[in-house]
C-alpha positions as CSV (number, residue, x, y, z in Angstrom):
1,M,15.9,-27.5,6.3
2,N,14.8,-24.8,8.7
3,E,14.8,-27.1,11.8
4,G,15.0,-25.2,15.0
5,K,14.2,-21.9,13.3
6,K,11.2,-20.0,14.4
7,P,8.9,-18.9,11.5
8,Q,9.1,-15.1,10.8
9,S,6.1,-12.9,11.4
10,I,4.7,-10.8,8.5
11,E,6.2,-7.8,10.2
12,E,9.7,-9.4,10.3
13,K,9.4,-10.3,6.7
14,Q,8.3,-6.8,5.7
15,Y,11.3,-5.4,7.4
16,L,13.5,-7.1,4.7
17,V,11.7,-5.3,1.9
18,R,13.5,-2.2,0.5
19,F,12.1,0.6,-1.6
20,N,13.5,3.0,-4.2
21,A,10.7,5.6,-4.1
22,D,10.1,8.0,-6.9
23,T,9.4,11.6,-6.2
24,K,5.9,11.3,-7.6
25,S,3.2,8.9,-6.3
26,H,2.0,6.0,-8.5
27,L,-1.2,5.9,-6.4
28,H,-4.0,8.5,-6.5
29,V,-7.5,8.9,-5.0
30,K,-9.6,9.7,-8.1
31,N,-12.3,11.7,-6.2
32,P,-11.5,12.6,-2.6
33,E,-15.2,13.6,-2.0
34,I,-16.2,9.9,-2.4
35,C,-13.8,9.0,0.5
36,L,-15.3,11.8,2.6
37,T,-19.0,11.2,2.0
38,D,-19.6,7.7,0.5
39,C,-17.1,5.5,2.3
40,P,-17.7,5.6,6.1
41,D,-15.5,2.5,6.8
42,K,-12.4,3.7,4.8
43,I,-11.8,0.1,3.9
44,C,-8.5,0.8,2.1
45,T,-7.0,1.6,5.5
46,L,-7.8,-2.0,6.5
47,F,-6.9,-4.3,3.5
48,C,-3.6,-2.7,2.4
49,P,-0.8,-5.1,3.8
50,A,1.7,-2.2,3.8
51,E,-0.8,0.1,5.7
52,I,0.0,3.0,3.4
53,Y,-3.6,4.5,3.4
54,K,-4.3,6.7,6.5
55,W,-7.5,8.7,7.0
56,E,-6.6,12.1,8.5
57,D,-9.5,14.3,9.5
58,I,-11.2,14.9,6.1
59,R,-8.7,13.4,3.6
60,M,-6.9,10.3,2.7
61,H,-3.1,10.3,3.0
62,I,-1.2,7.9,0.9
63,G,2.3,6.9,1.9
64,Y,3.2,5.5,-1.5
65,E,6.8,5.2,-0.7
66,G,6.1,1.9,1.2
67,C,3.8,0.4,-1.4
68,H,4.3,-3.4,-1.9
69,E,2.8,-3.1,-5.4
70,C,0.3,-6.0,-4.7
71,G,-2.6,-4.2,-6.4
72,S,-5.1,-5.0,-3.5
73,C,-6.1,-1.3,-3.4
74,R,-6.9,-1.4,-7.1
75,I,-9.4,-4.3,-6.6
76,G,-10.4,-3.7,-3.0
77,C,-11.9,-0.2,-3.1
78,P,-15.7,-0.7,-3.2
79,H,-16.0,2.6,-5.1
80,E,-13.1,2.0,-7.6
81,N,-11.7,5.3,-6.5
82,I,-8.0,4.4,-6.4
83,D,-5.9,4.9,-9.5
84,W,-3.0,2.4,-9.3
85,V,-0.1,2.1,-11.8
86,Y,3.3,0.5,-11.5
87,P,6.0,3.0,-10.5
88,K,8.2,4.2,-13.4
89,G,11.2,2.0,-14.2
90,G,13.8,1.6,-11.5
91,H,11.5,2.7,-8.8
92,G,9.3,0.9,-6.3
93,I,9.8,-2.2,-4.2
94,L,13.0,-4.1,-4.1
95,F,12.8,-7.7,-2.9
96,R,15.6,-9.5,-1.1
97,L,15.9,-13.2,-1.0
98,G,16.7,-14.8,2.3
């Protein structure tokens, strides 16, 4: 079927994903103080496949517009400090086949 084709890297596959971002985030840090004081490894910056969590000085920045809606942050935060809900209808990730 795919004879002679080189397999795509995860980065190449993610490039095919499109988003219809809402103006309001569907992701929220419940208590920013927990990230600052109780989470030295900032593990959410490591396990999110879309890399939307970025630690900046003393706060967590969430680039929700590129969220893949996989829910890994909902289950991966060791402090259960991330509030994750699906984006409202018509918004969020748009998958393309191909």
